C-alpha positions as CSV (number, residue, x, y, z in Angstrom):
1,X,102.0,71.9,82.6
2,X,103.2,73.0,85.4
3,X,100.9,73.6,88.6
4,X,102.0,76.0,91.4
5,X,100.0,76.6,94.2
6,X,103.0,77.2,96.4
7,X,104.8,81.1,97.2
8,X,107.3,82.4,98.8
9,X,106.5,84.2,102.4
10,X,108.6,84.5,105.2
11,X,111.9,82.8,103.8
12,X,109.6,79.7,103.2
13,X,108.1,77.9,100.5
14,X,104.1,78.2,101.6
15,X,100.4,77.3,100.4
16,X,98.5,80.1,98.8
17,X,94.8,79.9,100.2
18,X,93.2,81.7,97.1
19,X,90.4,80.4,95.3
20,X,91.2,81.2,91.9
21,X,93.8,79.9,89.6
22,X,95.2,82.1,87.7
23,X,96.4,80.6,83.9
24,X,99.3,80.7,82.2
25,X,99.2,81.4,78.4
26,X,102.2,80.9,76.1
27,X,101.8,83.9,73.2
28,X,103.3,81.9,70.7
29,X,100.7,79.2,70.8
30,X,97.8,80.2,72.8
31,X,97.8,77.3,74.9
32,X,98.2,77.4,78.7
33,X,101.8,76.4,79.8
34,X,101.2,76.7,83.9
35,X,98.6,77.4,86.8
36,X,99.1,79.1,89.5
37,X,97.0,79.6,92.7
38,X,95.7,83.3,93.1
39,X,96.8,84.6,96.5
40,X,93.9,85.3,99.6
41,X,93.8,88.1,102.0
42,X,95.0,85.8,104.6
43,X,98.4,85.5,102.3
44,X,98.8,89.2,101.8
45,X,98.2,90.1,105.5
46,X,101.1,86.8,105.8
47,X,103.1,88.7,103.7
48,X,103.0,92.3,105.2
49,X,103.4,90.6,108.6
50,X,107.0,89.2,107.6
51,X,108.2,91.6,106.1
52,X,107.6,93.9,108.8
53,X,109.8,91.4,110.8
54,X,112.0,91.6,108.2
55,X,112.2,95.6,108.6
56,X,114.4,96.0,111.5
57,X,116.8,93.4,110.5
58,X,117.1,94.7,107.0
59,X,117.5,98.3,108.4
60,X,120.4,97.1,110.8
61,X,122.4,95.8,108.2
62,X,125.1,98.1,107.4
63,X,125.0,99.6,103.6
64,X,127.8,97.1,102.5
65,X,126.2,94.2,104.0
66,X,123.2,95.0,102.0
67,X,125.3,95.5,98.8
68,X,126.9,92.4,99.4
69,X,123.4,90.8,99.2
70,X,122.7,92.2,96.0
71,X,125.7,91.0,94.4
72,X,124.8,87.7,95.6
73,X,121.5,87.9,94.3
74,X,123.0,88.6,90.6
75,X,125.2,86.0,91.2
76,X,122.3,83.2,91.7
77,X,120.3,84.8,89.0
78,X,123.5,84.2,86.6
79,X,123.3,80.8,87.6
80,X,119.9,80.4,86.3
81,X,120.2,82.9,83.4
82,X,119.1,79.7,80.7
83,X,116.3,78.6,82.0
84,X,115.2,81.8,82.7
85,X,115.1,83.0,79.6
86,X,113.6,79.8,78.4
87,X,110.9,80.4,81.3
88,X,110.6,84.5,80.5
89,X,109.9,83.7,76.9
90,X,107.5,81.3,77.3
91,X,105.5,83.6,79.5
92,X,105.1,86.7,77.4
93,X,106.1,86.1,73.8
94,X,110.2,87.6,73.3
95,X,112.1,85.4,71.2
96,X,114.8,83.2,73.1
97,X,117.4,84.4,71.1
98,X,116.6,88.1,72.4
99,X,115.3,87.0,75.5
100,X,119.3,86.5,77.7
101,X,120.4,89.7,76.9
102,X,117.1,92.0,76.8
103,X,115.4,90.1,79.5
104,X,117.6,88.7,81.9
105,X,120.8,89.9,81.7
106,X,119.7,93.5,82.1
107,X,118.3,92.2,85.4
108,X,121.2,91.0,86.8
109,X,122.7,94.1,86.0
110,X,120.3,96.2,87.7
111,X,121.1,94.0,90.8
112,X,124.9,94.9,90.4
113,X,124.1,98.6,89.7
114,X,122.3,98.9,93.0
115,X,124.9,97.5,95.3
116,X,127.6,99.7,93.3
117,X,125.2,102.8,94.3
118,X,124.6,101.5,97.2
119,X,128.6,101.3,98.2
120,X,128.7,104.7,96.9
121,X,125.9,106.4,98.7
122,X,125.8,108.6,102.0
123,X,123.5,107.5,104.3
124,X,124.9,110.0,107.0
125,X,125.9,113.4,106.4
126,X,126.4,116.6,108.4
127,X,124.8,120.0,107.3
128,X,125.7,122.8,109.7
129,X,124.9,121.8,113.2
130,X,122.7,118.7,111.9
131,X,123.3,114.9,111.7
132,X,121.1,114.0,108.3
133,X,120.0,110.4,108.5
134,X,118.8,108.3,105.3
135,X,116.6,105.6,106.9
136,X,114.7,102.8,105.0
137,X,110.7,103.9,104.0
138,X,109.3,100.9,105.4
139,X,107.4,98.0,104.1
140,X,107.3,98.2,99.9
141,X,104.2,96.7,98.1
142,X,106.0,96.5,94.5
143,X,103.7,95.6,91.5
144,X,105.4,94.8,88.1
145,X,104.4,94.6,84.9
146,X,104.5,91.7,81.9
147,X,106.5,93.3,79.3
148,X,109.9,93.1,81.3
149,X,109.1,91.1,84.6
150,X,112.1,90.1,85.9
151,X,114.3,93.4,85.0
152,X,111.2,95.7,86.0
153,X,111.4,93.5,89.6
154,X,115.1,93.9,89.7
155,X,114.5,97.8,89.6
156,X,112.3,97.7,92.3
157,X,114.1,95.0,94.7
158,X,117.2,96.0,94.3
159,X,117.0,99.7,95.5
160,X,114.8,98.8,98.2
161,X,116.7,95.7,99.7
162,X,119.5,98.2,99.0
163,X,118.1,101.1,100.9
164,X,117.1,98.6,103.8
165,X,113.0,97.9,103.1
166,X,111.7,94.7,102.9
167,X,109.5,93.9,99.9
168,X,106.0,92.2,99.2
169,X,106.1,91.8,95.4
170,X,103.0,90.7,93.2
171,X,104.2,90.6,89.7
172,X,102.0,90.7,86.7
173,X,99.3,87.6,86.2
174,X,100.6,87.1,82.8
175,X,104.1,86.3,83.6
176,X,104.0,85.4,87.3
177,X,106.6,82.3,86.8
178,X,110.0,83.9,86.5
179,X,109.0,85.4,90.2
180,X,109.6,81.8,91.3
181,X,113.4,81.7,90.3
182,X,113.8,84.8,91.6
183,X,112.8,83.6,94.9
184,X,115.1,80.7,94.7
185,X,117.8,82.9,94.0
186,X,117.3,85.6,97.0
187,X,116.6,82.7,99.2
188,X,120.2,81.0,98.1
189,X,121.8,84.6,98.8
190,X,121.2,84.5,102.3
191,X,118.3,87.0,102.3
192,X,117.3,87.6,105.6
193,X,113.4,85.9,106.3
194,X,110.6,87.9,105.0
195,X,113.1,90.2,103.0
196,X,110.9,89.0,99.8
197,X,107.8,88.0,99.6
198,X,105.3,86.6,96.6
199,X,101.7,87.3,96.5
200,X,99.8,86.4,93.1
201,X,96.9,87.7,91.5
202,X,95.4,90.7,89.9
203,X,95.7,94.6,90.2
204,X,91.8,94.6,91.2
205,X,92.3,92.0,93.9
206,X,95.5,92.0,95.2
207,X,97.0,95.3,94.2
208,X,94.1,97.4,95.5
209,X,94.1,95.2,98.9
210,X,98.0,95.8,99.3
211,X,97.6,99.6,98.3
212,X,95.2,99.8,101.1
213,X,97.1,97.7,103.3
214,X,98.0,99.8,106.8
215,X,101.0,97.6,107.3
216,X,102.5,98.7,103.9
217,X,104.6,102.4,103.8
218,X,105.3,102.7,100.2
219,X,103.8,101.3,96.5
220,X,105.8,100.9,93.6
221,X,104.0,100.5,90.7
222,X,105.6,99.8,87.1
223,X,102.5,99.6,84.8
224,X,99.7,101.8,82.8
225,X,98.7,105.4,83.6
226,X,95.3,104.0,84.4
227,X,96.5,101.5,87.0
228,X,98.8,104.9,87.8
229,X,95.8,106.8,88.9
230,X,93.5,104.1,90.6
231,X,97.1,103.2,92.8
232,X,97.5,106.8,93.7
233,X,93.9,107.7,94.6
234,X,93.9,104.5,97.2
235,X,97.5,105.4,98.7
236,X,96.6,109.0,99.4
237,X,93.6,108.0,101.6
238,X,96.6,106.4,103.9
239,X,99.4,109.3,102.8
240,X,101.6,106.3,101.4
241,X,104.7,106.9,99.8
242,X,104.2,105.9,96.0
243,X,106.4,105.8,92.4
244,X,104.7,105.4,89.6
245,X,106.6,104.5,86.3
246,X,103.6,104.4,83.5
247,X,103.3,105.2,80.1
248,X,105.1,106.8,77.6
249,X,104.7,108.3,73.4
250,X,108.6,108.7,73.0
251,X,109.8,111.1,70.5
252,X,113.3,110.5,68.5
253,X,113.8,114.4,66.6
254,X,116.1,113.9,63.6
255,X,117.5,117.7,63.3
256,X,118.7,118.8,59.5
257,X,122.0,118.0,60.3
258,X,121.3,114.5,61.9
259,X,122.4,111.0,60.6
260,X,119.0,109.5,59.3
261,X,119.9,106.4,58.4
262,X,121.0,105.7,62.1
263,X,118.2,107.3,63.9
264,X,115.9,105.3,61.3
265,X,117.7,101.7,62.2
266,X,118.2,103.0,66.1
267,X,114.2,104.1,66.4
268,X,112.7,101.0,64.0
269,X,114.9,98.7,66.7
270,X,113.2,99.6,69.8
271,X,109.7,99.6,68.2
272,X,110.3,96.2,66.7
273,X,112.3,94.5,69.6
274,X,109.9,93.4,72.6
275,X,107.1,93.5,69.6
276,X,106.8,97.2,70.6
277,X,106.1,96.1,74.5
278,X,108.6,98.5,75.4
279,X,107.8,101.8,77.4
280,X,110.8,103.6,76.2
281,X,110.3,102.6,72.7
282,X,110.8,105.4,70.2
283,X,107.5,105.2,68.6
284,X,107.2,108.8,66.9
285,X,110.0,109.5,64.5
286,X,110.3,113.4,63.7
287,X,112.1,114.3,60.9
288,X,112.2,117.7,58.4
289,X,109.6,118.0,56.2
290,X,111.9,117.8,53.3
291,X,113.5,114.4,54.8
292,X,110.1,112.6,54.5
293,X,110.8,110.5,51.2
294,X,114.0,109.6,52.6
295,X,112.6,108.8,55.5
296,X,110.0,106.4,54.7
297,X,112.0,104.9,52.3
298,X,114.5,104.1,55.1
299,X,111.8,103.3,57.4
300,X,110.4,100.7,55.3
301,X,113.7,99.0,54.4
302,X,114.0,99.0,58.2
303,X,111.0,97.0,59.1
304,X,111.8,94.7,55.8
305,X,114.8,93.0,57.8
306,X,112.7,91.8,61.1
307,X,111.0,88.2,60.8
308,X,107.9,87.6,62.7
309,X,107.8,84.2,64.0
310,X,107.0,82.1,67.8
311,X,109.2,82.7,70.4
312,X,111.0,79.3,70.2
313,X,112.1,80.2,66.3
314,X,116.1,80.8,66.1
315,X,115.3,83.2,63.1
316,X,112.4,85.3,64.8
317,X,113.2,88.8,65.7
318,X,109.8,89.9,66.5
319,X,107.4,87.8,68.5
320,X,103.9,87.5,69.5
321,X,102.1,90.4,71.9
322,X,101.4,89.1,75.3
323,X,97.9,88.3,75.1
324,X,95.0,88.3,72.9
325,X,93.7,91.4,74.6
326,X,97.0,93.1,74.1
327,X,96.8,91.8,70.0
328,X,92.7,93.2,70.0
329,X,94.3,96.4,71.3
330,X,96.8,96.8,69.0
331,X,94.7,96.2,66.2
332,X,92.5,98.8,66.8
333,X,94.9,101.2,67.0
334,X,95.6,100.1,63.4
335,X,92.7,100.2,61.8
336,X,91.7,103.9,63.6
337,X,95.2,105.2,62.0
338,X,93.8,104.8,58.9
339,X,90.4,106.3,59.3
340,X,92.2,109.5,61.2
341,X,94.2,110.0,57.9
342,X,97.4,108.2,58.6
343,X,99.2,106.4,55.6
344,X,100.9,103.2,55.3
345,X,104.2,102.9,54.8
346,X,105.3,99.6,56.0
347,X,102.9,96.9,56.6
348,X,104.1,93.3,57.5
349,X,102.6,90.7,55.3
350,X,99.5,88.8,57.0
351,X,99.6,85.9,55.0
352,X,103.6,85.7,56.7
353,X,102.4,85.6,60.1
354,X,101.6,82.3,62.0
355,X,98.2,81.2,62.3
356,X,98.3,80.4,66.0
357,X,99.2,82.9,69.1
358,X,98.7,86.5,69.5
359,X,100.5,88.1,66.4
360,X,100.3,91.1,64.7
361,X,103.1,92.4,62.5
362,X,105.0,95.5,62.9
363,X,103.6,98.8,60.7
364,X,104.7,102.4,59.9
365,X,102.4,105.0,59.5
366,X,103.3,108.6,58.0
367,X,101.2,111.0,59.9
368,X,100.6,114.8,58.9
369,X,98.4,115.6,62.0
370,X,100.2,114.7,65.2
371,X,97.2,115.0,67.2
372,X,95.6,111.7,65.7
373,X,95.0,109.1,68.7
374,X,98.2,106.8,67.1
375,X,100.6,109.9,67.9
376,X,99.0,110.6,71.1
377,X,98.3,107.3,73.1
378,X,100.6,104.7,74.0
379,X,99.9,101.6,71.7
380,X,102.2,99.3,73.4
381,X,102.7,97.3,69.9
382,X,105.2,97.2,67.0
383,X,103.8,100.5,65.3
384,X,105.6,103.6,64.7
385,X,104.4,107.0,63.6
386,X,106.7,109.0,61.4
387,X,105.7,112.7,61.2
388,X,106.8,115.7,59.2
389,X,107.9,119.2,61.1
390,X,109.0,122.5,59.9
391,X,111.5,124.1,62.2
392,X,113.4,123.0,65.5
393,X,110.4,124.8,67.7
394,X,107.8,123.0,66.1
395,X,110.0,119.5,66.3
396,X,109.8,120.5,70.1
397,X,106.5,121.2,70.3
398,X,105.4,118.2,68.9
399,X,107.5,116.0,71.0
400,X,106.2,117.9,74.1
401,X,102.7,117.4,72.8
402,X,101.4,114.1,74.6
403,X,100.2,113.6,77.8
404,X,103.0,111.4,78.6
405,X,107.1,112.1,78.9
406,X,108.9,109.5,80.0
407,X,112.0,109.2,77.1
408,X,112.8,110.3,73.8
409,X,115.9,111.1,71.5
410,X,117.6,114.1,69.5
411,X,119.8,113.3,66.4
412,X,122.8,115.9,64.9
413,X,126.3,115.9,64.0
414,X,126.5,118.9,66.5
415,X,126.2,117.2,69.9
416,X,126.3,120.6,71.9
417,X,123.0,121.6,69.5
418,X,121.3,118.1,70.2
419,X,121.9,118.6,73.8
420,X,120.2,122.0,73.7
421,X,117.1,120.4,72.1
422,X,117.0,117.6,74.4
423,X,116.8,120.1,77.2
424,X,113.4,121.5,75.6
425,X,112.0,118.1,75.7
426,X,109.4,117.0,78.6
427,X,110.7,114.0,79.3
428,X,112.9,112.0,82.0
429,X,115.7,110.4,79.9
430,X,116.8,111.7,76.6
431,X,119.4,109.9,74.2
432,X,121.7,111.7,71.9
433,X,123.0,110.2,68.6
434,X,122.1,106.6,69.8
435,X,123.4,106.4,72.9
436,X,123.5,103.6,75.5
437,X,121.1,103.5,78.5
438,X,122.8,104.0,81.8
439,X,121.6,101.8,84.3
440,X,122.9,104.2,87.1
441,X,121.3,107.2,86.2
442,X,117.6,108.0,87.3
443,X,114.6,106.6,85.1
444,X,111.1,107.9,85.3
445,X,109.1,110.3,83.5
446,X,107.2,113.8,83.5
447,X,103.3,114.3,83.3
448,X,101.4,111.0,83.0
449,X,104.2,108.9,82.7
450,X,104.5,108.9,86.1
451,X,106.5,110.4,89.4
452,X,109.5,109.3,91.3
453,X,112.8,107.9,90.1
454,X,114.2,104.2,89.6
455,X,118.1,102.9,89.2
456,X,121.1,104.0,91.1
457,X,121.4,106.1,93.9
458,X,118.3,108.3,93.2
459,X,116.4,105.1,92.8
460,X,117.6,103.8,96.7
461,X,116.7,107.4,97.6
462,X,113.0,106.7,96.8
463,X,112.7,104.0,99.4
464,X,114.1,106.6,101.9
465,X,113.1,108.7,104.5
466,X,115.4,111.8,105.8
467,X,115.4,112.9,109.6
468,X,117.6,115.9,110.4
469,X,119.3,115.6,114.1
470,X,120.2,118.7,115.2
471,X,122.9,118.8,118.0
472,X,124.1,121.6,120.0
473,X,127.2,123.6,118.7
474,X,129.9,124.8,121.3
475,X,128.1,128.5,121.3
476,X,124.7,126.9,122.3
477,X,126.1,124.8,125.1
């Protein structure tokens, strides 16, 4: 078992001074695979001070130099991708055969996309008699989740560095190990000391202290809606810039002329891969009332093709949930769904689940009342609600009828019709007919899914302030 008492601050590996130790549990076995020492308030103050010293250095770097740094970080991560995939798999349970593509290479691509976006941005523009500058906001406290630990970090660190902002990173206490490898890559890429600083601990201790810290200019959180409310509340006291990427309850609308078979295959995949622990998973499948029998048959057949197993099993498609608490939460949803009147379409056989670890099998339910908890709250597990609708207006109303608005999908053989329906859905990212995710487009949510945007040029802009400098024109001299 590995024990890490060190952290990365000011371009150096130094000792953490906290009293508590974080146990990293392999969710496939329930066994501790590593321990990490929690950061103290002194560590946090050191990290913010180091970031403050890096602030003028990064700000003085031309955008092309910052972009080149991001490309070098991507190169260093690529050189470590095999080990990173295995490490992340042991932290949070995604099957190793999926981890390289979904967890690691997407993160590497996000750094490269941030570099490309920085090269294409105009950080200085003229508007009439004014010169408008886009300047870095300052020291950023970034707090990232456990479901896509490296990818979500890349979605913050890449744009922040592209904008010229140093980052103090607090990864989830469930998945802290990949952050050590990231720091090694950032160091090897030649980042200025203090450009990235690591802190370890939970949100109540480290997260809240960083949110209140007077040396922090901005907080960027990806996490639960509950955590987002708390960060927004604390940051308001000092008027800090805040971006929040929170929960989702995304709907996929299959219109009467949509390809139902292709839609079901796509929807089930988003729910099964990463054991449903994906904020953009299409966890509500909306189909015309008359198509429900066909939809149920297709959903059951699609789920039957996924095999549950430990992360190291080369044949596993679906791994464990990330923690014992997460398994308990998902199982509570499964039990309540039946009490609320949902009907089981498919449930993975309990007898085939591994005995060790935090496993819950995929499940799908027919839901006649879209107001029940299963159709309203984010389960964050491999659970699908199939909901019938009568008429396009009702489909849109159901899609918009939750507190969330992160993602969605529309299926129709008429793409222009699908586009018109997509325009009516209150969500930040919507795919048509299974179109691939665009890592250069802005990503973020409506309503309780948060505010602010990540990725690409829009993501970089979140880490900047605008300054307008008026100069006298020839007529006023």
